[in-house]
BARO-585831 format. One line per field, with one value per residue (C-alpha): residue in one letter; residue number from 1; y, z, x. Coordinates in Angstrom, 3 decimals. Example, Ala and Ser with C-alpha at 12.3 -4.5 7.8 and 13.67 -1.06 7.14 Angstrom:
BARO-585831
residu = [A,S]
num = [1,2]
y = [-4.500,-1.060]
z = [7.800,7.140]
x = [12.300,13.670]
END
This chain:
BARO-585831
residu = [M,S,K,F,K,E,K,A,F,W,I,A,A,G,D,F,G,G,R,G,L,A,F,I,T,T,I,Y,L,A,R,T,L,G,A,E,F,Y,G,L,I,T,V,A,V,S,I,L,G,Y,A,T,W,G,A,D,M,G,L,V,N,I,G,V,R,E,M,A,K,E,P,Q,F,R,T,F,R,A,K,E,I,F,T,T,K,V,L,L,G,A,L,V,L,I,S,S,T,I,I,L,S,F,V,S,I,G,S,L,Q,K,Q,V,I,L,G,Y,L,Y,A,L,V,P,Y,A,L,L,L,E,W,Y,Y,S,G,R,Q,E,F,G,K,I,A,L,S,K,I,I,N,G,L,V,Y,F,G,L,I,F,W,L,I,K,S,S,D,D,V,A,L,V,P,M,L,Y,T,I,G,I,T,S,A,V,V,I,L,G,T,F,S,L,T,H,H,P,F,T,L,P,S,R,G,F,K,T,Y,I,E,L,L,K,N,G,S,L,I,G,L,G,E,F,F,V,K,V,V,Q,L,L,P,P,I,L,I,G,I,F,F,S,L,R,E,A,G,I,Y,G,A,A,F,K,I,I,L,V,A,M,L,L,D,R,I,F,V,N,L,L,L,P,N,L,S,S,L,W,T,T,N,K,E,A,A,I,Q,R,V,N,M,V,L,R,L,V,I,V,G,G,A,L,V,S,V,L,T,A,I,N,A,S,K,I,V,A,L,L,F,G,S,E,F,V,E,S,A,E,L,L,Q,I,L,S,I,F,I,F,L,T,F,V,N,S,L,F,S,F,G,L,I,A,T,N,N,D,K,K,Y,F,L,A,T,S,I,G,G,S,L,S,A,I,I,I,V,L,F,S,S,Y,G,S,S,H,L,V,A,I,S,V,I,I,S,E,F,I,L,A,T,S,S,F,I,W,F,K,K,V,I,P,T,Q,I,L,R,P,L,L,I,T,I,V,L,S,V,G,L,F,W,I,F,Y,H,F,E,V,H,Y,L,L,A,S,V,I,S,I,I,S,I,P,I,L,V,W,K,T,K,V,I,R,I,G,E,L,N,W,L,K,E,K,L,L,K]
num = [1,2,3,4,5,6,7,8,9,10,11,12,13,14,15,16,17,18,19,20,21,22,23,24,25,26,27,28,29,30,31,32,33,34,35,36,37,38,39,40,41,42,43,44,45,46,47,48,49,50,51,52,53,54,55,56,57,58,59,60,61,62,63,64,65,66,67,68,69,70,71,72,73,74,75,76,77,78,79,80,81,82,83,84,85,86,87,88,89,90,91,92,93,94,95,96,97,98,99,100,101,102,103,104,105,106,107,108,109,110,111,112,113,114,115,116,117,118,119,120,121,122,123,124,125,126,127,128,129,130,131,132,133,134,135,136,137,138,139,140,141,142,143,144,145,146,147,148,149,150,151,152,153,154,155,156,157,158,159,160,161,162,163,164,165,166,167,168,169,170,171,172,173,174,175,176,177,178,179,180,181,182,183,184,185,186,187,188,189,190,191,192,193,194,195,196,197,198,199,200,201,202,203,204,205,206,207,208,209,210,211,212,213,214,215,216,217,218,219,220,221,222,223,224,225,226,227,228,229,230,231,232,233,234,235,236,237,238,239,240,241,242,243,244,245,246,247,248,249,250,251,252,253,254,255,256,257,258,259,260,261,262,263,264,265,266,267,268,269,270,271,272,273,274,275,276,277,278,279,280,281,282,283,284,285,286,287,288,289,290,291,292,293,294,295,296,297,298,299,300,301,302,303,304,305,306,307,308,309,310,311,312,313,314,315,316,317,318,319,320,321,322,323,324,325,326,327,328,329,330,331,332,333,334,335,336,337,338,339,340,341,342,343,344,345,346,347,348,349,350,351,352,353,354,355,356,357,358,359,360,361,362,363,364,365,366,367,368,369,370,371,372,373,374,375,376,377,378,379,380,381,382,383,384,385,386,387,388,389,390,391,392,393,394,395,396,397,398,399,400,401,402,403,404,405,406,407,408,409,410,411,412,413,414,415,416,417,418,419,420,421,422,423,424,425,426,427,428,429,430,431,432,433,434,435,436,437,438,439,440,441,442,443,444,445,446,447,448,449,450,451,452,453,454,455,456,457,458,459,460,461,462,463,464,465,466,467]
y = [-0.285,-0.705,0.566,-2.961,-4.124,-0.999,-1.562,-5.327,-4.437,-2.135,-4.253,-7.123,-4.913,-3.689,-7.194,-9.062,-6.338,-5.438,-8.984,-10.558,-8.688,-9.305,-13.135,-12.963,-11.265,-14.022,-16.659,-14.864,-14.527,-18.240,-19.248,-16.993,-17.243,-20.903,-22.598,-21.718,-18.144,-17.797,-19.406,-16.610,-14.127,-16.016,-15.985,-12.354,-11.401,-13.303,-11.490,-8.173,-9.396,-9.538,-6.163,-4.674,-6.087,-4.249,-1.076,-1.438,-2.741,-2.838,0.823,-0.077,-1.939,0.803,3.316,1.529,1.231,4.818,6.318,4.053,6.079,9.460,12.129,12.641,9.021,8.601,7.997,8.732,11.170,10.525,12.610,10.879,7.484,8.542,10.146,7.021,4.823,6.829,6.959,3.209,2.473,4.514,2.702,-0.762,-0.043,1.176,-1.646,-4.307,-2.985,-3.100,-6.648,-7.878,-6.663,-9.169,-12.148,-14.576,-15.241,-14.917,-11.411,-11.936,-13.121,-10.237,-7.808,-9.258,-9.121,-5.610,-4.560,-5.673,-4.055,-0.635,-1.166,-0.112,3.393,3.481,1.200,3.640,6.377,4.428,5.828,2.698,2.410,5.918,5.286,1.702,3.092,5.721,2.910,4.692,1.334,2.830,4.982,1.998,-0.202,2.336,2.478,-1.304,-1.747,0.935,-0.669,-4.120,-2.530,-0.663,-3.778,-6.174,-3.777,-3.273,-6.934,-7.977,-5.311,-5.769,-9.212,-11.858,-14.271,-15.367,-12.928,-10.067,-11.423,-8.515,-6.038,-7.535,-5.930,-2.437,-2.836,-4.060,-0.888,1.280,-0.452,0.257,3.913,4.304,3.387,5.880,8.576,7.751,7.884,10.787,12.706,12.108,13.242,16.656,17.273,15.232,16.770,13.984,15.696,18.909,18.122,18.504,16.041,16.317,15.779,13.124,11.250,10.483,8.825,6.700,5.751,4.956,2.600,1.018,0.266,-0.770,-3.029,-5.446,-5.750,-5.644,-8.375,-10.479,-10.032,-11.235,-14.587,-14.680,-14.009,-17.149,-19.323,-17.535,-16.138,-18.687,-21.782,-20.532,-18.918,-22.320,-24.312,-22.139,-22.686,-26.258,-27.639,-25.390,-22.301,-24.458,-26.278,-22.826,-21.903,-25.009,-24.359,-20.624,-21.416,-23.590,-21.018,-18.173,-20.042,-20.244,-16.534,-15.908,-18.266,-16.273,-12.993,-13.694,-13.659,-10.290,-8.833,-10.206,-8.777,-5.391,-5.212,-6.739,-4.465,-1.059,-2.252,-4.329,-1.576,1.000,-1.223,-2.404,1.267,1.965,-1.473,-4.452,-6.729,-6.196,-6.721,-10.108,-11.263,-10.082,-12.063,-15.357,-14.878,-14.243,-17.036,-19.783,-18.365,-18.071,-21.696,-22.933,-20.544,-21.399,-25.102,-24.769,-22.839,-25.363,-28.332,-26.732,-25.927,-29.401,-30.903,-28.905,-28.655,-30.628,-28.811,-25.265,-25.872,-27.283,-24.493,-21.642,-22.603,-25.366,-28.680,-27.442,-26.831,-30.145,-30.994,-28.017,-29.854,-32.226,-29.196,-27.206,-30.038,-30.266,-26.319,-26.103,-26.794,-23.611,-21.599,-23.009,-22.417,-18.832,-17.846,-18.965,-17.517,-14.107,-13.758,-14.377,-12.475,-9.404,-9.476,-9.022,-6.003,-4.474,-4.749,-3.068,-6.213,-5.665,-7.430,-10.522,-10.597,-10.426,-13.263,-15.388,-14.974,-15.036,-18.226,-19.826,-18.483,-19.552,-23.044,-22.839,-21.541,-24.535,-27.007,-25.437,-25.150,-28.996,-30.158,-28.091,-29.522,-33.290,-33.531,-32.603,-29.631,-31.838,-32.099,-28.317,-27.921,-30.221,-28.201,-25.004,-26.499,-27.699,-24.208,-22.447,-24.739,-23.881,-20.244,-20.364,-22.384,-19.932,-16.911,-18.684,-19.179,-15.412,-14.330,-16.324,-14.436,-11.271,-12.590,-15.779,-18.189,-21.590,-23.126,-26.860,-28.148,-26.220,-26.699,-30.501,-30.932,-28.795,-30.515,-34.125,-33.194,-31.625,-34.383,-36.977,-35.535,-35.067,-38.658,-39.972,-37.884,-39.102,-42.676,-43.135,-40.849,-38.502,-36.024,-32.693,-30.734,-33.131,-33.186,-29.277,-29.032,-31.504,-29.716,-26.410,-27.789,-30.301,-28.465,-25.483,-27.957,-30.256,-27.438,-26.105,-29.608,-29.948,-26.424,-25.163,-22.298,-20.972,-18.692,-15.760,-16.026,-16.388,-13.386,-11.205,-12.220,-11.697,-8.320,-7.123,-8.424,-7.303,-4.085]
z = [-43.034,-43.970,-41.888,-41.186,-40.191,-38.150,-36.172,-35.774,-34.560,-31.809,-30.703,-30.443,-28.697,-26.133,-25.498,-25.568,-23.576,-21.144,-20.723,-21.102,-18.102,-16.128,-16.873,-15.645,-12.553,-12.230,-12.381,-9.632,-7.400,-7.973,-6.986,-4.181,-2.476,-3.186,-4.654,-1.842,-1.647,-5.359,-5.515,-3.260,-5.816,-8.644,-6.964,-6.023,-9.708,-10.821,-8.545,-9.817,-13.360,-12.420,-10.714,-13.786,-15.903,-13.719,-13.953,-17.775,-19.044,-22.582,-22.684,-23.665,-26.820,-27.458,-27.035,-29.430,-31.967,-31.791,-31.971,-34.966,-36.972,-38.460,-36.004,-38.018,-37.757,-34.097,-31.801,-28.619,-27.761,-25.803,-22.904,-22.503,-22.449,-20.133,-17.532,-17.587,-17.010,-13.977,-12.415,-12.885,-11.560,-8.409,-7.845,-8.374,-6.069,-3.225,-3.663,-3.712,-0.514,1.351,0.074,1.033,4.423,4.983,3.527,6.069,5.072,6.696,7.207,4.951,2.099,2.584,2.616,-0.577,-2.437,-1.307,-2.339,-5.834,-6.013,-5.588,-8.987,-10.330,-9.813,-12.309,-14.674,-14.835,-15.781,-18.362,-21.893,-23.823,-25.468,-26.979,-28.523,-29.518,-31.558,-33.144,-33.778,-32.137,-30.791,-30.092,-27.257,-25.969,-26.253,-24.357,-21.513,-21.297,-21.130,-18.540,-16.496,-16.743,-15.771,-12.773,-11.557,-12.095,-10.544,-7.240,-6.895,-7.452,-4.998,-2.186,-2.327,-0.839,0.857,1.450,4.357,1.799,-0.070,1.173,-0.563,-4.042,-4.960,-3.912,-6.307,-8.992,-8.600,-8.863,-12.143,-13.677,-12.498,-14.335,-17.534,-16.807,-16.279,-19.712,-21.636,-19.745,-20.710,-24.421,-24.021,-23.024,-26.551,-28.276,-26.475,-26.629,-24.680,-26.655,-27.440,-24.567,-23.143,-24.580,-21.437,-19.195,-22.198,-23.947,-20.795,-20.528,-24.114,-23.820,-20.800,-22.674,-25.684,-23.351,-21.246,-24.104,-24.835,-21.054,-20.266,-23.025,-21.651,-18.231,-19.775,-21.684,-18.595,-17.048,-18.673,-17.692,-14.192,-12.572,-12.479,-10.172,-7.859,-7.673,-7.254,-4.364,-2.714,-3.308,-3.223,-1.866,-2.711,-3.528,-6.132,-7.563,-7.745,-9.751,-12.089,-12.209,-13.338,-16.166,-17.347,-17.062,-19.659,-21.956,-21.645,-22.722,-25.681,-26.541,-27.057,-30.771,-30.371,-28.756,-31.543,-33.759,-31.843,-31.644,-35.291,-36.197,-34.102,-35.353,-38.942,-39.361,-37.776,-40.254,-43.254,-42.287,-42.475,-45.827,-47.847,-46.367,-49.362,-48.890,-45.180,-45.704,-48.078,-45.586,-42.820,-44.695,-45.697,-42.239,-40.863,-42.447,-41.339,-37.676,-37.759,-38.916,-36.631,-33.564,-34.253,-34.570,-31.390,-29.561,-30.745,-29.761,-26.349,-25.739,-27.024,-24.878,-21.653,-19.340,-20.261,-20.118,-16.615,-15.285,-16.682,-15.720,-12.336,-10.977,-9.248,-6.911,-9.975,-11.773,-11.638,-13.935,-16.914,-17.424,-16.943,-19.519,-22.067,-21.580,-21.699,-24.956,-26.832,-25.267,-27.317,-30.568,-29.662,-28.391,-31.748,-33.623,-31.069,-31.189,-34.843,-34.227,-31.055,-31.850,-35.372,-34.044,-32.003,-34.789,-37.162,-34.540,-33.770,-30.038,-29.573,-31.359,-29.446,-26.191,-27.173,-28.357,-25.290,-22.772,-23.991,-24.446,-21.150,-19.039,-20.228,-19.565,-16.042,-15.258,-16.567,-14.799,-11.451,-11.915,-12.756,-9.859,-7.410,-8.240,-9.826,-9.668,-11.186,-14.306,-14.748,-14.247,-17.069,-19.206,-18.439,-19.559,-22.970,-23.237,-22.201,-24.689,-27.535,-26.422,-26.468,-29.935,-31.309,-29.999,-31.324,-34.829,-35.083,-34.603,-36.487,-39.639,-39.740,-40.389,-42.396,-44.341,-43.746,-44.803,-41.761,-41.593,-44.068,-42.999,-39.279,-39.688,-41.682,-39.440,-36.356,-37.668,-38.812,-35.525,-33.277,-35.444,-35.073,-31.410,-31.072,-33.084,-30.994,-27.656,-28.711,-30.059,-27.496,-29.972,-28.551,-27.812,-30.011,-32.928,-32.598,-32.439,-35.713,-37.398,-36.410,-37.612,-40.936,-41.652,-40.513,-43.042,-45.900,-45.123,-44.911,-48.181,-49.942,-48.567,-49.740,-46.414,-47.036,-50.656,-52.832,-52.043,-48.217,-48.804,-51.283,-48.900,-45.913,-47.932,-49.055,-45.527,-44.101,-46.978,-48.198]
x = [6.039,2.235,-0.566,-1.751,1.710,2.396,-0.940,-0.190,3.295,2.085,-0.761,1.725,4.262,1.796,0.375,3.648,5.280,2.583,1.191,4.442,5.779,2.694,3.128,6.613,5.299,2.689,5.474,7.379,4.327,3.487,7.045,7.328,3.752,3.405,0.199,-2.197,-1.614,-1.239,-4.827,-5.871,-4.554,-6.198,-9.666,-9.264,-8.470,-11.437,-13.671,-12.110,-12.913,-16.543,-16.528,-14.692,-17.455,-20.095,-18.044,-17.793,-21.239,-20.091,-18.829,-15.281,-16.489,-19.002,-16.130,-13.866,-16.680,-17.642,-14.149,-13.366,-16.183,-15.917,-17.232,-20.461,-21.218,-20.854,-23.864,-22.104,-19.261,-16.022,-16.870,-20.312,-18.647,-15.874,-18.237,-20.466,-17.508,-16.390,-19.866,-20.273,-16.754,-17.549,-20.958,-19.648,-16.652,-19.023,-21.418,-18.757,-17.086,-20.471,-21.256,-17.815,-18.160,-21.034,-19.270,-18.085,-14.354,-10.930,-9.593,-6.661,-8.807,-11.163,-8.193,-6.674,-10.010,-10.815,-7.435,-7.966,-11.340,-9.620,-8.209,-11.721,-10.721,-7.796,-9.702,-12.542,-10.064,-8.190,-8.617,-7.312,-10.874,-10.352,-7.093,-8.051,-10.852,-8.666,-6.247,-3.427,-1.975,1.517,0.146,-1.633,1.461,3.507,0.925,0.794,4.599,4.961,2.152,4.063,7.328,6.016,3.995,6.973,9.467,7.387,6.539,10.111,11.375,8.805,7.312,9.653,7.454,3.818,3.702,3.606,0.544,-1.842,0.609,0.205,-3.137,-2.049,1.028,-1.425,-3.422,-0.326,0.588,-2.732,-2.617,0.688,-1.084,-3.762,-1.153,0.481,-2.690,-3.914,-0.912,-1.405,-4.931,-3.783,-2.595,-5.435,-8.251,-10.779,-13.356,-13.765,-17.358,-19.706,-22.128,-25.701,-27.770,-29.357,-31.246,-27.959,-26.506,-29.735,-29.477,-25.816,-26.506,-29.241,-27.035,-24.183,-26.243,-26.905,-23.110,-22.447,-24.808,-23.498,-19.924,-21.001,-21.945,-18.704,-16.697,-18.361,-15.948,-12.807,-13.735,-16.191,-13.968,-11.156,-13.753,-15.692,-12.491,-11.481,-14.985,-15.535,-11.959,-9.269,-7.091,-4.271,-6.299,-7.413,-3.687,-2.982,-5.901,-4.842,-1.249,-2.435,-5.091,-2.529,-0.378,-3.599,-4.068,-0.464,-1.039,-4.102,-2.119,-2.433,-6.147,-5.858,-4.050,-6.714,-9.564,-8.021,-7.530,-10.896,-13.273,-12.314,-11.513,-14.645,-16.822,-15.373,-15.631,-19.203,-20.431,-19.101,-19.137,-20.922,-20.234,-16.431,-16.759,-18.574,-15.721,-13.112,-14.593,-14.872,-11.292,-10.102,-12.305,-10.183,-6.963,-8.286,-9.354,-6.017,-4.046,-6.000,-5.598,-1.819,-1.267,-3.562,-1.635,1.688,0.414,-0.844,2.484,4.665,2.460,4.575,7.707,6.090,4.728,7.975,10.017,7.770,6.166,8.360,7.543,4.948,2.659,3.282,-0.356,-1.090,0.414,-2.620,-5.047,-3.009,-3.370,-7.190,-7.417,-5.358,-8.467,-9.896,-7.465,-8.801,-12.423,-11.766,-9.904,-13.132,-15.535,-13.759,-14.588,-18.259,-18.831,-16.776,-18.054,-21.570,-20.383,-18.392,-21.558,-23.775,-25.788,-25.734,-28.886,-27.746,-24.567,-26.564,-28.842,-25.973,-23.898,-26.759,-28.068,-24.644,-23.403,-26.334,-25.898,-22.172,-22.613,-24.836,-22.435,-19.334,-21.145,-22.409,-18.794,-17.475,-19.875,-19.470,-16.067,-12.407,-10.254,-9.832,-13.519,-13.753,-11.243,-13.346,-16.457,-14.769,-14.044,-17.537,-18.885,-16.560,-17.930,-21.502,-20.585,-18.896,-21.836,-24.316,-22.451,-22.087,-25.735,-26.543,-23.462,-24.507,-27.759,-25.610,-22.739,-23.117,-20.141,-19.089,-17.356,-18.238,-15.682,-12.578,-13.384,-13.830,-10.657,-8.537,-9.887,-9.265,-5.686,-4.895,-6.357,-4.773,-1.295,-1.521,-2.801,0.147,2.657,1.093,0.594,4.258,5.750,7.394,9.893,8.114,10.611,10.394,6.443,6.367,8.591,6.306,3.153,4.518,5.382,2.647,-0.472,0.039,0.938,-2.083,-4.603,-3.246,-3.555,-7.070,-7.907,-8.955,-6.602,-6.791,-4.829,-7.023,-6.417,-2.666,-2.464,-4.518,-2.336,0.815,-0.398,-1.131,2.241,4.578,3.122]
END
């Protein structure tokens, strides 16, 4: 097995194993707790997402980037990154607990949200960034699968009705802790912290560098985390649950994007430091594949939306199907945006990443809040699509200053083909299975005929997959 295939296999195993188990757990929780209490879980997890951002502040991406380099090229050491993460995690947990105590909400809601916030402790100790940077994805895969198994097993064993909802965040935290134990055990033989910290100034410099990426990530998280919170505030927890079910399916469909990002960041970072010309060629090659792959996954998700929701979540969540069709566009936009945003991080353009995401994210936040205030959950889903488009456009503008790219022609052709196919299927009521088969066959053929994908991209992909 080639190194590329081996890495891709372990990333896929970790994501599909760990996140797949987490998704199955989500389905069980949604069916067991009902839309309202599942909405509470969705809102609480979104709040945890923002708290995790504050406890991270870009340190995970910096850790991956630094560990991908040869030791002599590293700006920051593993011990410095780990220590900073632990201190930030403790600070955010204490601050969040104090703030939550002053918020006027029901005792159950407060208990569930606070329960999830305690997951900041194992998140701070998690060494996934270290092994990701070293591209030891097998260890990460094992930790994710164990995490998923522990979490699913405990949920299935202990959660039997909506009366048990307050227990869910505790079990979630135990699951994350199991992953910490696995990677911590590996670190006993790898000794990642052999080099000592270099003093207070290094930590200040680390926080300064991390803050650019961290603040950028805050605006990126707006699109994923803000909508369910606003829906819970302006509409109801039930509506938040309906939206959360649709978006959870989107996150599962984006597992391919996760594989791509985990391969891109360390590989591009390493190649950029040694051969910038080759890195530019590689990015332009990958870009076309990403555009076509993202479009295909989006079309398949939109075609099968009703069947997916009915099969996974049941009749109580039937309203999620229309939201899922709207949000399917998010998959395509995120595939493309990942290349631009993470490409900026991998090439050490942290300031450009911050500017791109802060400008795009600020506009996105305004749009999402406006749509949430005056519309419905469908309009919120539309605002998410608009926001991701703005973020992708903003990232592209800055990315093009670093790596010249030719995107307009392949982008327009792929979009026209995908939208045209979906319109035909919808207008003529083509059976979803037949529509899926036609899409899988026709999109690759059409992009080949229109030269969106060329022989160079196919040869490169063939080489990576077969050798």
